BATIMAR-562948 format. One record per residue (C-alpha): z, x, y. Coordinates in steps of 0.001 Angstrom, whole numbers, padded with zeros to 6 digits, always signed. Layout:
REM residues N
ZXY/...
***
This chain:
REM residues 1140
+011463+227272+180083/+009912+230149+177736/+008381+229741+174649/+007752+232304+172027/+004179+231242+171114/+001869+228318+172501/+003045+224588+172349/+000085+223016+170978/-000863+225012+168456/+000572+226481+164870/+003463+224217+165228/+005145+222551+161980/+003871+219050+161897/+006874+216133+161312/+007587+215090+158182/+008580+211458+157623/+011632+210592+156020/+012619+207422+154072/+015599+206313+153337/+016894+202909+151966/+017823+200208+154163/+017783+196372+154992/+015048+194168+155883/+014703+192498+159194/+011288+190320+159484/+009045+188826+162464/+008768+184829+161360/+008341+184485+157810/+006854+187613+157081/+008104+191078+156794/+008088+193079+160130/+008591+196090+158476/+008443+197689+155066/+011185+198790+152705/+010032+202583+153682/+009880+201973+157496/+013499+200447+157155/+014847+203648+156598/+015198+204639+160394/+017790+202170+160985/+019524+204421+158900/+018577+207480+160078/+014575+207332+158817/+011661+207443+160960/+009017+205056+160574/+005456+203942+162182/+004917+200470+163515/+002333+199276+166144/+002494+200485+169638/+001726+197048+171026/+004160+195132+172829/+005331+191829+171014/+004464+188504+172424/+005971+187865+175165/+005879+184091+176746/+004510+183516+180304/+006958+181917+182059/+006278+180524+185919/+009733+181071+188358/+010876+178213+189981/+013090+177806+192679/+016388+178667+192156/+019603+177444+193552/+021550+180252+193614/+025674+180578+194592/+026279+181218+198146/+027878+184901+197171/+024291+185990+195935/+021963+186728+198540/+017688+187047+197401/+016369+190560+198846/+013219+190929+196974/+011209+190010+194086/+010211+192120+190903/+006814+190675+190000/+007479+186846+189568/+011250+187040+189129/+013982+187203+192561/+015841+189854+193273/+019605+189070+193998/+022331+191125+195415/+025932+190385+195457/+029302+191807+196801/+031491+190338+194512/+030813+192098+191466/+033161+190704+189259/+031803+189010+185814/+032781+185756+186688/+031104+185765+190092/+027488+187355+188268/+028317+184516+185446/+027595+182194+188175/+024437+183528+189128/+023305+184229+185727/+024134+180407+185298/+022203+179514+187895/+019166+181349+186960/+019418+179921+183304/+019877+176378+184422/+016298+175281+183187/+015557+177927+180773/+015582+175345+177714/+015906+177924+174940/+016216+177964+171214/+018301+180846+171111/+021095+181932+173546/+021582+185842+173026/+024775+186759+173764/+026390+183390+174694/+030023+182487+174545/+031361+178876+174404/+034301+177839+176352/+036467+177352+172975/+035575+181267+172690/+032987+180700+170257/+030386+183516+169947/+030044+186877+170949/+028147+189059+173890/+025779+191197+173268/+027532+195349+173005/+028848+197791+170622/+031904+196710+168881/+033829+199608+167013/+034376+198417+163375/+031112+195860+163532/+028296+198051+165415/+026417+200493+163455/+023997+203154+164238/+023153+204682+160567/+021330+208522+160670/+023063+212332+160787/+025600+213464+162954/+024799+215532+165533/+028080+217881+164394/+025486+218411+161564/+023414+220721+163730/+025656+223059+163798/+025387+224310+160168/+021381+224003+160536/+019166+226918+158716/+018847+229161+161723/+015094+229647+160737/+014502+225820+160049/+012879+225150+163621/+011812+221718+162214/+015413+221054+163559/+017036+221227+167199/+019612+224029+168585/+022768+222572+168170/+023616+224136+171606/+020882+222807+173277/+021380+219373+172183/+025398+219756+173383/+024074+220872+176414/+021808+218280+176983/+023481+215463+175932/+027365+216484+174913/+028891+217206+178286/+031237+215279+180063/+028969+213633+182166/+026766+212245+179019/+029735+211614+176364/+027931+212281+173098/+030475+213607+170396/+029439+215732+167156/+030840+212187+164882/+027579+210130+166532/+024602+209597+164628/+020795+210418+165816/+017405+209605+164337/+014370+211732+164863/+011265+210027+166195/+008140+211983+165396/+005133+209430+166335/+004814+206331+168631/+005198+203113+167336/+008242+204064+165310/+011769+202442+165712/+015220+202704+165708/+018057+200307+164537/+021096+199333+166259/+023061+196838+163733/+025424+193509+164376/+025622+194087+168346/+026504+190675+168968/+025781+186840+167955/+023101+184528+169319/+023477+180778+169402/+021005+178816+167772/+020145+175342+168952/+018702+173242+166346/+021317+174002+164267/+024458+174463+166443/+025168+177902+164888/+026159+181727+166084/+024275+184111+164081/+024845+187816+163851/+021980+189840+166281/+020928+193583+165672/+018591+195088+167851/+015050+197143+166988/+014899+199893+169687/+010775+200755+169127/+009894+203977+170696/+006176+203610+172047/+005990+206235+174116/+007888+209817+175500/+006338+212500+177821/+008304+215958+178703/+007718+218932+180928/+006867+221929+178454/+008406+224751+180975/+010767+224974+183359/+007560+225744+185769/+005867+222478+184753/+004847+220415+187053/+003002+217692+184725/+004635+215851+181858/+002949+215815+178474/+002728+213577+175729/+005455+214655+173369/+004062+212997+170246/+000591+214176+171328/+001764+217424+170915/+003105+216977+167868/+006612+216997+169013/+010011+214843+168034/+012032+212425+169979/+015609+212502+169069/+017553+209313+169660/+020946+208731+169163/+023093+205844+170107/+027297+205481+170819/+029841+203212+172523/+030522+204647+175794/+034212+203329+175220/+033408+200273+177298/+031585+198218+174594/+028228+199470+176389/+025771+200543+174216/+024629+204175+175017/+021640+205478+174128/+020549+208982+174545/+017098+210917+174441/+016160+214575+173885/+013113+216332+173378/+012925+218415+170166/+009985+220944+170487/+009741+221720+166408/+008295+225126+165574/+009269+226526+169198/+012502+229066+168671/+015394+228398+171022/+015452+230081+173907/+018155+230111+176830/+015961+229001+179719/+018897+227234+181976/+018291+224038+180712/+020606+221342+181787/+022258+217884+180951/+020826+214524+182094/+020502+215110+185521/+019207+218912+185083/+020221+222977+185322/+019457+225946+186134/+019993+230031+185071/+019915+230499+181797/+020355+234060+179529/+016931+234505+177950/+018965+234810+174637/+017186+233465+171454/+019051+230917+169324/+018293+229568+165956/+016191+226450+165605/+013620+224808+167795/+014141+224377+171265/+014203+221506+173560/+011985+219942+176299/+012678+218572+179337/+012129+215037+179443/+010153+213030+181959/+010109+209124+180867/+010728+207293+177592/+008909+203273+177307/+010582+201709+174106/+010699+197984+173331/+014433+196266+172867/+013930+193352+169612/+016633+191214+168680/+016761+190592+164803/+018193+187853+163282/+020683+190203+160915/+021222+187400+158494/+017346+187104+157735/+015831+190196+159143/+013401+188036+161056/+012558+188559+164704/+014280+185667+167252/+011228+183217+168300/+009988+183928+171604/+012093+181077+173198/+015201+183146+173501/+017375+183452+176376/+019071+186629+176964/+021067+188509+179951/+020426+192476+179911/+022682+194683+181566/+020701+197876+182375/+023082+200568+183651/+023324+204373+183625/+020457+204605+186367/+021541+207482+188070/+019741+210854+188623/+016492+209482+190548/+015610+207778+187214/+013557+204579+187354/+014423+201511+184791/+011383+199242+184696/+011170+196190+182529/+008658+194113+181108/+007307+191205+182360/+008756+187497+181833/+012600+187966+183337/+014151+184375+185064/+015772+187120+187730/+017642+190179+188793/+020910+190839+190119/+022514+194265+191677/+025224+195113+193456/+026162+195402+197170/+026416+198285+197925/+024034+199844+195301/+022492+203084+194542/+019611+201189+193181/+016498+200638+195227/+013404+198466+194436/+010450+201340+194774/+006986+200352+193839/+008182+197067+192429/+010762+199154+190056/+014796+199620+190279/+015265+202951+190791/+018300+205437+191504/+018393+206449+195085/+020185+209742+194289/+020067+212637+192026/+023786+211953+190850/+024908+211341+187244/+027407+208679+186172/+030316+209752+183966/+030745+206038+182555/+029769+202202+183702/+033300+200326+185378/+034457+197142+184198/+032178+195224+186677/+028286+195446+187585/+028761+198927+189470/+025988+200700+191626/+024261+202409+189078/+023751+199187+186863/+021226+195840+187319/+021437+192629+185495/+018395+190965+184497/+018098+187311+183232/+015164+187524+180099/+013165+184569+178476/+011967+186118+175627/+012573+187745+172067/+012272+191375+173025/+011453+193094+176483/+009938+196758+177217/+011965+199175+179028/+010872+202221+180195/+012970+204726+181815/+011398+207712+184342/+012833+210651+185977/+011313+210053+189304/+012624+213538+190999/+009947+215179+188470/+010890+218604+186678/+014502+219413+187518/+015367+221448+183932/+017343+218083+182879/+017970+217912+178842/+018027+214213+178554/+017684+210647+179275/+020376+208606+178858/+020183+204578+178778/+023371+202178+178543/+022726+198968+177304/+024405+195143+177486/+028136+195385+177194/+030706+193595+175615/+032689+192901+178965/+028994+191633+180982/+028048+188788+181616/+026846+186580+178933/+023803+183987+178591/+025278+180908+179618/+026990+178217+177557/+024073+175696+176453/+023570+172356+178771/+022956+169133+177204/+019835+166569+178077/+019144+163096+177773/+015891+161546+176903/+014866+157968+176364/+012114+156292+174228/+012431+152551+174560/+011669+150004+171990/+011350+146612+171327/+012155+144780+167824/+009215+143921+166729/+007263+146956+167589/+009589+150003+168585/+007761+151706+171210/+004262+150777+170031/+003377+148046+172204/+000639+145747+170879/-000901+145172+174292/-001365+145135+177738/+000466+141534+177717/+003527+143961+176682/+004738+146568+179004/+008034+149181+179792/+007306+149628+183074/+010127+149306+185984/+012661+149608+183082/+015455+152252+184438/+018948+152985+182795/+021742+154336+184666/+023785+157217+182929/+027391+156586+183339/+029819+159729+182746/+033431+158273+181569/+034428+157292+184708/+031757+154726+185009/+030306+157044+187795/+026412+156989+187889/+025299+160718+187264/+021927+160274+186704/+018928+157286+186931/+016028+157992+184279/+013249+155480+184531/+010782+154171+182165/+007124+155159+181735/+004362+152872+180206/+005090+154058+177103/+008654+153546+177045/+009673+157142+177613/+011518+158786+180038/+011835+162213+181438/+014416+164641+180454/+017231+164247+182288/+019105+166733+184527/+021483+169369+182529/+024582+167434+181741/+028045+168558+180372/+028616+168086+177043/+030276+164374+176351/+030039+160944+176101/+028150+158719+178251/+027047+154687+178994/+023626+153994+178916/+022927+150829+181311/+019402+149057+181633/+018457+147640+184945/+014912+145754+186399/+013928+143955+189406/+011101+142665+186928/+011894+141368+183751/+008852+138677+183876/+006229+141519+183913/+007758+143591+180608/+007875+140415+178486/+011454+141955+177424/+014778+140725+177462/+017793+142746+178971/+019957+144590+176120/+023513+145268+175797/+024938+148912+177297/+024380+151907+174840/+026745+154593+173991/+025528+158067+173811/+027133+161311+173224/+025413+164796+174974/+025467+167753+172846/+025585+171432+174060/+022268+173016+173590/+020469+170056+172635/+018404+167120+174363/+020107+163953+172719/+017175+161235+172082/+018019+157924+172214/+015534+155578+171028/+015539+153221+167953/+017726+150219+167803/+019586+151374+170330/+017423+150985+173408/+015335+147636+170945/+014349+144461+173077/+013042+141053+171384/+009323+140497+172719/+007838+137065+172852/+005457+136316+169603/+003434+133876+168134/+002425+132289+165435/-001095+131073+163555/-001218+127886+161313/-004155+127381+158871/-005549+124762+156611/-008041+125400+154123/-010043+122809+151793/-012897+122548+149255/-016430+121903+150547/-016707+119596+147433/-013706+118395+146454/-011714+118845+149511/-008230+118854+148771/-008394+117063+145240/-009281+119774+142686/-011368+119175+140262/-009270+120548+137562/-006528+123801+137105/-008976+126198+137356/-009477+125369+141154/-006362+126033+143673/-006181+126546+147302/-003175+128922+146672/-004197+132390+147092/-006910+132282+149625/-006385+135542+152284/-007277+135566+155886/-007274+138925+158282/-006447+137834+161352/-007466+140280+164082/-006229+140586+167610/-008969+140665+170144/-006502+141851+172440/-005487+145232+171008/-007137+145131+167470/-004684+144794+165272/-004682+143030+162110/-002506+140603+160037/-002883+139195+156422/-001675+135669+155036/-002182+134037+152127/-002325+130132+151512/+000049+127888+149348/-001190+125180+146897/-001572+123378+149842/-004140+124763+151566/-002060+126039+154465/-000743+129529+155841/+001399+130568+158794/+001359+134288+159937/+005053+135823+161202/+005532+136045+164481/+002686+138044+165903/+001756+139308+169719/+000643+137319+172115/-003525+137354+172812/-006643+136228+171184/-007384+136444+167595/-010153+136005+165527/-009711+134238+161884/-011647+135583+159301/-011412+135227+155309/-010966+138455+153087/-010295+136627+149735/-011197+132977+148286/-008663+131627+146004/-009243+131014+142054/-012378+128653+141889/-013818+129274+145354/-016035+131722+146712/-015833+132442+150365/-017825+130367+152646/-014937+130225+155527/-016827+130243+158994/-014482+132597+161500/-012393+130972+164201/-010461+132417+167155/-007118+130901+168517/-005331+132320+171173/-001072+132389+171418/-000879+132641+175113/+003372+132799+176978/+004864+129813+178042/+007428+130845+180074/+010448+133699+179817/+012876+131488+177985/+010677+130628+174941/+010407+133471+172173/+007531+131830+170108/+004043+129881+170527/+001803+128309+167878/-001694+127826+167540/-003895+126306+164221/-007473+126600+162499/-009138+124957+159623/-012187+125584+157136/-013626+125323+153854/-014782+126951+150706/-017636+126010+148581/-016187+125671+144772/-017356+127918+141684/-019997+126599+139417/-022009+127939+136901/-024623+126972+133828/-025174+127887+130363/-027852+128472+127829/-028075+127944+124504/-031101+128833+122230/-032174+127852+118527/-033363+130999+116342/-033431+130619+112420/-030664+132943+110970/-033933+135212+108848/-036954+134131+111147/-035756+134385+114863/-038294+132327+116604/-040695+132433+113790/-041427+129258+111885/-039588+129753+108522/-040912+127500+105083/-041645+124137+106899/-038931+124196+109198/-038975+122289+112313/-036376+123554+115258/-037805+121899+118385/-035948+118827+117864/-032751+120295+117358/-029515+119042+119783/-026665+120526+121362/-023631+119099+122901/-021418+120492+125881/-017464+119928+125165/-014366+121303+127165/-012512+124151+125558/-009618+123754+127480/-007077+121038+129075/-006865+120680+132137/-005583+118044+134853/-007483+117187+138405/-010168+114713+139126/-011623+114961+135963/-008781+115741+133553/-009751+116828+130082/-008488+118244+126843/-010251+120718+124201/-012485+118869+122386/-013506+116348+124888/-017449+116233+125433/-018453+116840+128620/-020262+114094+130771/-023000+113885+132869/-020382+112215+135508/-017685+114608+134853/-017208+116446+138592/-019372+117825+139866/-022088+116315+138095/-023498+118564+135689/-027520+119215+136264/-030194+119425+133469/-031845+122860+133957/-033951+123532+130648/-035006+120952+127600/-034795+117159+127743/-031547+114794+127805/-030941+113186+124531/-029497+109630+124285/-029184+109144+120437/-029499+111059+117294/-029251+110104+113772/-026508+112090+112260/-025748+111879+108368/-027919+108678+108519/-026498+106975+110918/-027565+106672+114334/-025123+107674+117105/-025650+107143+121123/-024782+109609+123158/-024136+107758+126296/-022954+109583+129412/-022238+113003+127214/-024388+116303+127840/-026399+116164+124807/-029437+118222+125203/-033082+118190+123044/-034079+121992+123319/-037281+123050+125158/-040159+122856+122601/-041384+126114+123376/-038811+127962+124284/-036199+126038+121905/-033453+126581+124353/-031242+123941+126117/-029672+124725+129407/-027162+122767+132106/-025719+123897+135394/-023405+122447+137892/-020705+122854+135596/-017273+123337+137021/-014905+126420+136556/-013474+126410+133274/-013774+127255+129145/-016577+125203+127377/-018765+125321+123936/-022020+124037+123009/-022549+123177+119516/-025733+121654+117624/-025153+117577+116702/-028288+117426+115229/-030779+119888+113533/-034399+119527+113082/-036358+118902+109667/-035747+121679+107053/-032423+122808+108825/-028599+121811+108519/-026452+121528+111425/-025087+125040+112940/-021402+124056+112631/-020914+127403+115247/-018675+127107+118669/-020599+129121+120882/-017892+129216+123715/-018105+130396+127174/-016217+130013+130347/-017048+129755+133795/-015003+131807+135460/-014950+133384+139093/-016998+136714+139493/-016443+137780+143242/-015993+135937+146682/-019435+135674+146928/-021070+134301+143575/-020896+130318+143834/-023032+130299+140732/-021559+131721+137500/-024726+132691+134904/-022768+132703+131699/-024209+134799+129030/-027228+132756+126687/-026297+131767+123193/-027901+132103+120421/-027649+129576+117472/-028715+130790+114139/-029929+128147+112071/-029968+127657+108052/-032794+127195+106838/-032646+124199+104108/-033602+126253+100504/-034098+124648+096939/-032190+126840+093961/-034869+126462+091251/-033692+127819+088008/-035718+128725+084654/-034506+129142+081149/-037090+130967+078567/-037105+130977+075121/-038718+132267+072601/-039870+129759+069203/-039855+131898+066263/-040298+131496+062322/-042434+128716+062679/-039867+126831+065022/-036908+126784+063355/-035273+129804+065471/-035284+129367+069713/-033680+132360+071802/-033427+133268+075526/-035656+135731+076540/-034581+138591+079211/-037129+140443+081760/-039905+137619+081704/-040879+138123+085552/-042081+134939+087625/-043458+134839+091450/-043187+132071+093729/-045624+131769+096712/-045696+129352+099585/-048519+126839+099608/-049804+124293+102115/-048242+125688+105463/-045217+126803+104083/-044718+130065+105986/-042217+132433+103943/-042849+135435+101578/-043499+135858+097959/-040185+135197+095677/-040483+137293+092434/-037651+136907+089981/-036918+137829+086556/-035118+136046+083422/-031594+137706+082199/-027968+136796+081383/-026688+133700+082626/-023096+135188+084762/-021494+131913+083946/-022509+130735+080642/-023378+134282+079221/-026961+132967+077590/-030260+135248+077950/-032990+133924+079472/-031944+132618+082588/-033390+132991+086078/-033216+131155+089503/-034427+131870+093313/-034033+130284+096567/-036836+128874+097986/-037359+128078+102021/-038207+124392+102887/-041556+123788+102138/-043671+124109+099250/-044322+126484+096431/-046235+127564+093457/-044628+129425+090613/-046655+131621+087722/-045286+133790+085051/-046310+136991+086261/-044956+139177+083119/-044447+137130+079749/-043064+137715+076017/-045458+139800+074227/-047151+137493+071526/-046129+134528+073230/-048025+131584+075581/-047072+132002+079526/-045676+128552+081117/-048070+126756+083318/-048005+126837+086997/-044998+124937+088597/-045153+123195+092160/-041827+122927+093882/-041712+120549+096858/-039015+119363+099232/-039135+116279+101938/-036643+116032+104606/-036504+112477+105938/-034832+112790+109327/-034181+109335+109744/-032755+108834+107290/-030951+112361+106717/-032130+112206+102971/-033480+115417+101024/-035251+115385+098258/-036525+118141+096246/-039043+117954+093370/-041173+119765+090439/-043876+119761+088768/-046869+121361+086754/-049320+119439+088448/-050006+120283+092240/-050535+116779+093403/-046993+115766+091874/-048314+112647+089794/-046133+113843+086931/-042948+115449+087763/-040619+117782+085797/-037653+117013+088052/-036339+115261+091497/-033156+115172+092915/-031867+113594+096310/-029227+115216+098726/-027739+113629+101779/-028058+116333+104955/-024649+115423+106576/-024908+117114+109862/-021834+118471+109557/-020445+114657+109152/-017588+113526+107152/-019059+109853+107333/-020360+108027+104867/-024769+107911+105098/-025637+104535+104590/-028973+104977+103102/-027946+106642+100180/-026986+103279+098562/-028764+102530+095154/-029542+106036+095244/-028610+109121+092640/-027193+111568+095236/-026945+115260+093911/-025059+116343+096546/-024618+116842+100155/-026429+119497+101895/-024821+121133+105264/-023915+124579+107424/-021643+125535+104539/-024092+124552+101836/-027524+124715+102434/-029315+124638+099149/-030314+121997+097307/-030212+122988+093463/-032651+121476+091068/-031923+120704+087501/-032817+123607+085544/-036240+124084+083665/-036448+125235+079989/-039505+126482+078689/-039933+127583+074922/-043158+130044+074310/-044741+129883+071222/-045028+132744+069191/-049435+133926+069318/-051161+135769+066502/-050756+139463+066264/-053355+141264+067821/-054012+144718+066325/-052959+147198+068994/-055400+149227+070902/-055189+152911+070754/-053974+154480+073994/-056718+156592+075688/-056059+159456+078427/-058080+159968+081068/-057864+161904+084405/-060289+162414+087366/-060177+164444+090609/-062082+163728+093858/-062410+166309+096907/-064015+166024+100179/-063345+166194+103765/-063163+162683+104791/-062985+159510+102845/-062225+160362+099660/-064469+158541+096996/-062923+156512+094943/-062411+157252+090935/-065518+158232+088793/-065090+158506+085305/-063721+161423+084892/-062702+163644+082285/-065702+166063+083404/-068585+163068+082698/-069200+162530+086714/-072305+163719+087579/-073168+165384+091229/-072832+163438+094175/-072154+160401+091749/-070545+158884+094801/-070854+158457+098868/-069436+161258+100506/-069869+163409+097943/-070589+167357+098540/-070504+168603+095114/-073825+170784+095622/-075336+173576+097630/-078235+171097+098197/-075635+168452+100138/-073218+170774+101179/-071475+169534+104019/-072736+170770+107246/-069776+172148+109745/-069912+172680+113064/-069378+176386+114587/-065391+177378+114764/-064605+174358+113453/-061840+174141+111301/-062318+171075+108256/-059775+168940+106417/-060110+169407+102761/-058577+165520+101034/-058379+164956+097340/-057124+162363+094712/-056056+162398+091138/-056169+159342+089029/-054787+158379+085953/-058087+156440+085002/-057094+156257+081416/-054652+153602+079341/-052145+156422+078124/-049443+158077+080401/-050137+161319+081405/-047640+164170+081797/-047860+168085+082270/-050307+167769+085236/-051805+171153+086294/-054010+171661+089584/-056201+174513+090247/-058477+175725+093043/-061154+178025+092400/-063841+179860+095208/-067103+179405+094086/-068847+181007+096893/-068025+182530+100149/-065338+184308+101681/-063057+181195+103168/-060754+179529+100262/-058731+176358+101061/-055168+176842+102573/-052320+174285+102923/-052696+172132+100018/-049864+169758+099777/-049973+166819+096676/-047518+163640+097220/-046504+160873+094658/-045966+157522+095939/-045002+159228+099360/-042915+161870+098006/-043749+166177+098236/-044221+166934+094704/-043448+170365+093232/-044650+172489+090906/-042688+174052+088169/-043248+178122+086367/-046059+176781+084604/-047554+175300+087306/-046697+171831+086122/-046688+169095+088757/-042505+167976+089079/-040689+165373+090963/-037154+165621+091849/-037069+168371+089325/-038369+166666+086754/-041899+166535+084873/-044360+164072+086791/-045331+161646+084677/-048297+159678+085716/-048912+156301+084588/-052553+154311+084408/-053873+153474+087274/-051330+155410+089505/-052746+158409+092001/-051562+161617+093341/-052762+162270+096994/-053963+165631+098801/-051937+164887+102488/-052849+168145+103780/-055483+170939+103504/-057657+172552+105776/-060848+174889+105338/-061317+177597+107983/-064157+178023+110352/-067298+179262+108178/-069092+182393+109325/-072809+182881+110135/-075260+181688+107535/-072277+181480+105020/-072309+178787+102270/-068886+177750+100837/-068075+176513+097302/-064891+175318+095849/-063666+173256+092886/-061050+171214+092603/-059805+171471+088925/-057173+169488+087159/-055674+169228+083401/-053120+166870+081926/-051459+165730+078352/-051548+162136+077082/-047712+161034+076481/-048338+158893+073532/-051841+160237+072124/-050720+163913+072874/-054321+164322+073777/-055397+167098+076442/-057606+165923+079161/-058806+167497+082227/-061404+166701+085210/-063343+169004+087890/-064917+168696+091271/-067223+171009+092863/-067093+170864+097128/-070072+172853+098917/-070103+173240+103043/-071990+175920+105437/-072419+176070+109197/-074877+173919+111064/-077356+176485+112141/-080164+175645+114986/-083150+174783+112932/-086693+177210+113940/-089733+175885+114598/-090953+175148+111752/-094256+176846+110172/-097374+174761+108471/-096395+174967+104886/-098936+176681+102479/-100559+174793+100140/-098158+176402+097819/-095393+175027+099135/-096603+171457+099850/-097062+171459+096060/-093330+172710+095425/-091976+169828+097958/-094153+167664+096087/-093347+168440+092518/-089903+169797+092414/-088212+167093+090515/-084124+166168+092093/-081326+167281+091093/-079980+166765+087398/-083192+164771+086485/-084241+167253+083298/-087152+165326+082292/-088881+165757+085683/-087892+169269+085477/-089633+169950+082558/-092862+167912+083296/-092941+170055+086736/-092248+173156+084851/-095812+172113+083184/-097650+171343+085829/-096444+174629+087414/-097754+176520+084739/-101327+174376+085107/-101165+175550+088522/-100408+179264+088651/-103133+179735+085418/-105497+178203+087766/-105078+180524+090726/-104739+183504+088696/-107784+182693+086608/-110097+182005+089963/-108868+183570+092588/-107584+186841+093802/-104341+186296+095857/-103230+188186+098220/-099666+189358+098894/-098198+186929+100878/-099674+184173+098518/-098100+186276+095576/-095135+186343+097260/-095108+182660+098434/-095547+181838+094507/-092920+184311+093282/-089900+182615+095857/-091520+179035+094034/-090797+180237+090803/-087186+181344+091211/-086433+178194+093040/-087563+176104+089669/-085602+178676+087659/-082153+178002+089801/-082544+174305+089842/-083420+174567+085642/-080011+177088+084919/-078465+174050+087397/
***
């Protein structure tokens, strides 16, 4: 064909169109987007040019009906011919080829009941969306993107090819685009037993063409920027016909004599509107089966029967791999050429026949898609199209699915997972009987009880009958026949209870006891129930668990034969696991004995425990309190639960040394008796322990499991018995801890105390009036080895009587001295009072005495108390005595009779006037004690004072010096309006960071500079001090003398007088002393005669001496310049001292 312009230049590029359409998916993902789906309704889209994944199939030897003869192979697939081309005979061949396919989908399958639908074109059902061919008549002649209608009509719409104006077409512009043909039939889904609608996805991967009548080398349609017109229709007999025309977009249509499918000749050379068409050489496409309901591509294991028709005009129809076989007619117009089925002649076919005609072949495929390539092998014959005819509603279809049987033999006890090698399914067989009791198959089981899949069986009911020649080797019994149903297209698995037999088993019994208690438990905290055992098969490794009952016995369920190891994994309450593993073997007896037996025995160690109780003073802990003695305390142990057993007891019963399992003393000593409330009590076999003298602890071990408490029975001298029950429990912790160490208990002891009460009165008006007086202060101090802190107490209002002048104190057991530390002004203080407490531990009597004499030869008061040890019994030792009361843990205080003292009025003494005075001291180290204050102190009057230049502190180079100071009220009047100042006297470095505190609290200053505390003016009482807690003097420069003065002023609270004091401080940097020069006579005299600082008389005497010396020198000697200079320096030095 001639062209107006070059085919590969200036050609308008194709424009892809997007038309909405339904979704088809591949697997669980979208196979192509909504835009791509447009091709299915007439649009164009791109997909991968790669072929779908194809399952590899190894062709087995095929037994075909006698009407079929193998004439060759295409790849691994056999090629058969048959002279009987009716579809019922062809179906027999198809069924034979697909016999062992075991597919998941049967594409186009039809059942005997008429279900299913072959793959083909069904009017009113099948659709191919797009643009009608007739629409090309009205195309714009100038639009070179659309083909000329006449050219298309001549290429594929003549009588030979049969396409009509009403048939739709789509334009494919690139490799990988596809078209869709919807609802072309159904596929049988084996897993659901349903028939699902199927569509065809036709993906165009390659197209070749000749660009002129004379061309001999085909070119790439899409590579040259051209398009492929694809149309599809029903050929009138249910076959799906596909027609392909190459559209050379951008090239005007010129009549060069192109023809239809088989070719053409001549031509007028006239130019028409629209684009011209090319001469197709080959079309390569992939046909894919798609589930119309889901849009998903069918899985690879899909069986289909593809009829490929209209293989004429020298065309070769090549299918991809994975075919099960091919069938052609005899005779046929197709030959196997270069392993491809190819038309023998250039003749074309008008329509396909009702039978397998000479220009068609059948391919049985086992995949979800197949590649189909139509190639015009005769070269450039000016042909106008390539026409393909596929499938056909009247064609052979996929076979009706057959059914299969497969067995999975089990046992009642173990299913098909036999426990060990003493059981086996070997040599068991099942006969498959049909309805007529005819054996149609025999299935043999393997060692796992599974059979191979049976041969294909027609759907229906069957009977399984078990047979074996060696029952004894299997360890199983014969079971009754089993009824089964085989379903079309399914493998019926028979397993579980339907094929279960009883296996021979055994049972193991275990008997458990305690190491010490045997089967006679000590108490209710021990039991033989609950011991868990793990039984491990040494034959197959399986494990079992059993638990003992209250008799210590346990028995397994029925378990497999074999040798077993028995181990305890959990001990019962009250025991730890000391069971030693044992082995037991269960052996086969005979084929009539279903159960055999074995037994084992063992023991576990009982759980026991220990407890410790320690004695402490409630206030001082382990330290002595007063004169109390803790080391003689005794503690008893008691049960805190009720239990039966070989050592039965109830709550409150004492623990005995002979109770099982015999308690053992761990700390302290066994106590056999004690004086309790004045009476001797023998403890006998009861567990009572005297605490250790050093640790003050008692401990007992080897106690049986249970609840207990320890309690003090007898306290030491000066103490009341602790009534607390120190509860503890010995309870199993885990399976390995046989000795339970309970938490230590601490018995907080209450020391006996004497309650001392004093009533202080004054006598006025010559003794005619007595009155209680509040505010009198007394101090009680421990004496004679009594360990306690002093006690201060003050008179006040008696809360009971409302009278004034009452004071009381509790004094720890021991001896005390009470003195009046703050009396009544103008009255006498009382004499010292001595208090003495004596605890007779042999009689449990306490005596409390008071006296004004340290040797107690005259008593003020004496009282006797019973120390009851918390006993309700009478103390036999108090007979004839006046008992003031009982002392026990609830009432540990022993009150003395109140002592009343009346102070005599003393003569009036004139009150001394209040004298205000204040002192300030400053230093770099320990602050000196306060001086006289009020600026009365002399320089350097105390140690560590640096008040003058001569006594300046020598500091190291680059060293910071800490400055400390105190302000003291050394007068008799309280001071307020206290004001501090710091004045630099010499040098350039000042003291910084000064902070003052009073009684540990930092002081502030108000706007007038007065010290304040908590926002109020500070009042400094006599003898009180203010401390400087911080202050630093920075490092001094070389050769600099530092001089500084602290000053303080204040006002007397009562006197209203102003007072002040100052203290100087000098410091200088330490210098390296030069080698001293010999002193001149004048210097020597200066050193001798110069007085010390502050000695004014010495200064005057020295001055007189110097005058005499100077006169002598000036009168008789002519001084040289150096001597005159020395004399002048000495004079100035004297004058400085005088000024000071």
